[in-house]
C-alpha positions as CSV (number, residue, x, y, z in Angstrom):
1,M,-53.5,43.5,-116.3
2,R,-53.8,43.3,-112.5
3,K,-52.5,39.5,-112.1
4,L,-49.8,41.3,-114.2
5,L,-48.9,44.1,-112.1
6,H,-49.2,41.7,-109.3
7,A,-47.0,39.4,-110.7
8,A,-44.3,42.0,-111.5
9,I,-44.9,43.2,-107.4
10,L,-43.7,39.6,-106.3
11,A,-40.8,39.5,-108.5
12,G,-39.6,42.7,-107.7
13,L,-39.9,41.8,-104.2
14,S,-38.4,38.3,-104.1
15,L,-35.3,39.7,-105.9
16,A,-35.0,42.2,-103.2
17,A,-35.5,39.8,-100.4
18,S,-33.1,37.8,-102.6
19,S,-30.5,40.7,-103.1
20,A,-30.8,41.5,-99.4
21,T,-30.0,37.9,-97.7
22,A,-27.3,37.5,-100.4
23,D,-24.7,38.5,-97.6
24,P,-26.1,37.8,-94.1
25,R,-23.2,39.4,-92.3
26,P,-22.7,42.5,-93.2
27,S,-18.8,44.2,-93.1
28,P,-18.6,45.4,-89.8
29,R,-17.6,49.2,-89.4
30,L,-14.2,50.1,-88.1
31,P,-13.6,52.6,-85.0
32,D,-12.8,55.9,-85.9
33,L,-9.3,56.4,-85.0
34,F,-7.4,59.3,-84.2
35,L,-3.9,60.7,-84.3
36,R,-2.3,62.6,-81.4
37,F,0.4,64.9,-81.7
38,T,2.7,65.9,-78.7
39,V,5.2,68.7,-79.7
40,V,8.2,70.1,-77.8
41,T,9.1,73.7,-79.1
42,G,12.9,74.5,-78.4
43,N,14.6,77.9,-77.8
44,D,12.8,79.0,-81.0
45,D,9.2,79.6,-80.9
46,L,6.7,79.1,-83.6
47,R,5.4,82.4,-84.5
48,G,1.7,81.3,-85.3
49,G,-0.3,83.8,-87.6
50,R,0.8,83.1,-91.1
51,D,3.5,80.8,-90.1
52,N,2.6,77.2,-88.7
53,V,3.0,73.7,-88.5
54,I,0.9,71.2,-90.4
55,A,0.2,67.8,-90.1
56,T,-0.8,65.1,-93.3
57,P,-1.3,62.1,-92.5
58,I,0.1,59.0,-95.6
59,I,-2.5,56.5,-96.2
60,H,-1.9,54.0,-98.8
61,G,0.7,56.4,-99.8
62,R,-1.8,59.2,-100.6
63,P,-2.0,62.2,-98.6
64,T,-5.0,62.8,-96.7
65,R,-6.4,66.1,-95.2
66,E,-3.9,68.5,-93.6
67,W,-4.5,69.8,-90.0
68,M,-2.9,72.9,-88.2
69,L,-1.1,71.5,-85.4
70,N,-1.1,75.1,-83.6
71,Q,-4.9,75.3,-83.8
72,R,-6.2,78.4,-84.8
73,A,-2.9,79.6,-85.8
74,M,-1.6,80.2,-82.5
75,R,2.1,81.3,-81.0
76,W,3.7,78.1,-79.4
77,G,6.6,79.7,-76.9
78,D,10.2,78.5,-76.4
79,R,10.4,75.1,-74.5
80,T,6.6,74.6,-74.7
81,T,4.8,71.4,-74.9
82,H,1.1,71.2,-77.1
83,S,-1.1,67.9,-78.0
84,T,-3.4,68.2,-81.1
85,T,-4.9,65.5,-81.8
86,I,-7.0,64.6,-85.6
87,P,-9.5,62.5,-87.0
88,L,-8.2,59.6,-89.9
89,P,-10.4,59.2,-92.7
90,P,-13.4,57.1,-92.0
91,N,-12.8,53.0,-92.2
92,T,-8.8,53.5,-92.0
93,R,-7.1,50.3,-90.2
94,P,-4.0,51.1,-88.1
95,R,-2.1,49.3,-90.6
96,D,-3.5,51.9,-93.7
97,V,-1.2,54.6,-91.8
98,E,2.3,54.9,-93.3
99,M,3.8,57.7,-92.5
100,V,2.7,61.3,-91.3
101,V,4.5,64.4,-92.8
102,L,5.2,67.8,-91.0
103,K,5.2,71.1,-92.9
104,T,5.3,74.4,-91.9
105,T,4.0,77.5,-94.0
106,F,7.2,79.8,-93.2
107,R,7.8,82.4,-96.4
108,G,11.9,82.4,-95.8
109,G,13.6,85.5,-96.5
110,F,14.2,88.7,-94.0
111,D,11.0,88.3,-91.8
112,G,10.5,84.8,-92.2
113,D,9.9,82.4,-89.0
114,N,12.3,80.0,-88.4
115,W,11.1,77.5,-85.5
116,N,12.8,74.7,-83.4
117,M,11.1,71.7,-82.9
118,T,12.9,69.8,-79.7
119,K,10.6,66.5,-80.5
120,V,7.2,65.3,-81.6
121,T,5.5,61.9,-80.5
122,I,2.4,60.4,-82.7
123,E,-0.2,58.2,-81.2
124,M,-3.0,56.4,-82.0
125,T,-6.1,56.0,-80.4
126,D,-9.7,54.8,-81.2
127,T,-13.1,56.3,-80.4
128,S,-13.0,55.2,-76.8
129,R,-9.6,57.0,-76.1
130,A,-8.9,54.5,-73.7
131,A,-5.5,53.5,-75.0
132,Y,-2.9,55.0,-76.8
133,V,-0.1,53.5,-79.3
134,K,3.1,55.7,-79.5
135,I,3.6,54.5,-83.4
136,G,6.3,57.6,-84.3
137,E,8.5,60.1,-83.0
138,A,11.1,62.5,-84.6
139,G,13.7,65.4,-83.5
140,P,15.0,67.5,-82.9
141,K,14.3,69.4,-85.7
142,R,15.0,73.1,-87.2
143,F,12.4,74.4,-89.9
144,T,13.0,77.1,-91.7
145,G,11.9,78.7,-94.9
146,D,14.5,76.7,-97.2
147,D,13.8,73.4,-95.1
148,R,9.9,73.3,-94.1
149,F,9.5,69.5,-94.4
150,L,9.9,66.5,-92.1
151,R,8.4,62.9,-92.9
152,I,8.1,60.8,-90.1
153,P,7.5,57.0,-90.8
154,V,4.9,55.1,-88.8
155,R,5.8,52.1,-87.1
156,L,2.8,49.7,-85.4
157,P,4.1,48.0,-82.1
158,G,2.6,44.7,-82.8
159,I,-1.4,45.4,-82.5
160,D,-4.5,44.4,-84.6
161,D,-6.9,46.5,-86.0
162,T,-8.8,47.3,-82.8
163,L,-6.0,49.1,-81.4
164,K,-5.1,46.0,-78.7
165,K,-2.3,44.0,-78.4
166,K,-1.9,40.7,-80.2
């Protein structure tokens, strides 16, 4: 019985060792990526409170987490510039990001907000934040209760998955 148990343990260790060495090079972990949004408000402010702007990156045709750009539902005054940085999901490659959708939470109607956005610039960076690569831009756009969405296509300007120029 003891010999049988010893043989089973050795066989198990042998299988574990061979499966552990089946792929001698584990796939390298990709650096974490971030999107930085720089938004310029026009001559009509973003009220904040219940009236906010949300960004949703589209990766492989699917929406990811939504991020409020006017953090803590803060008001963005007329003719002001604001930057917000959001993380992308782990193991996202730069080429995986296809588009970003901005949407407002405006209700419309008598007391609903409107907002004039002069321009939005989207840049990509990695964990080091040593370099920012411009990947999208849009504007001007007037957001209303009836026109709450802006789809911004993303274009990678000849970079590889480490955000270095080819």
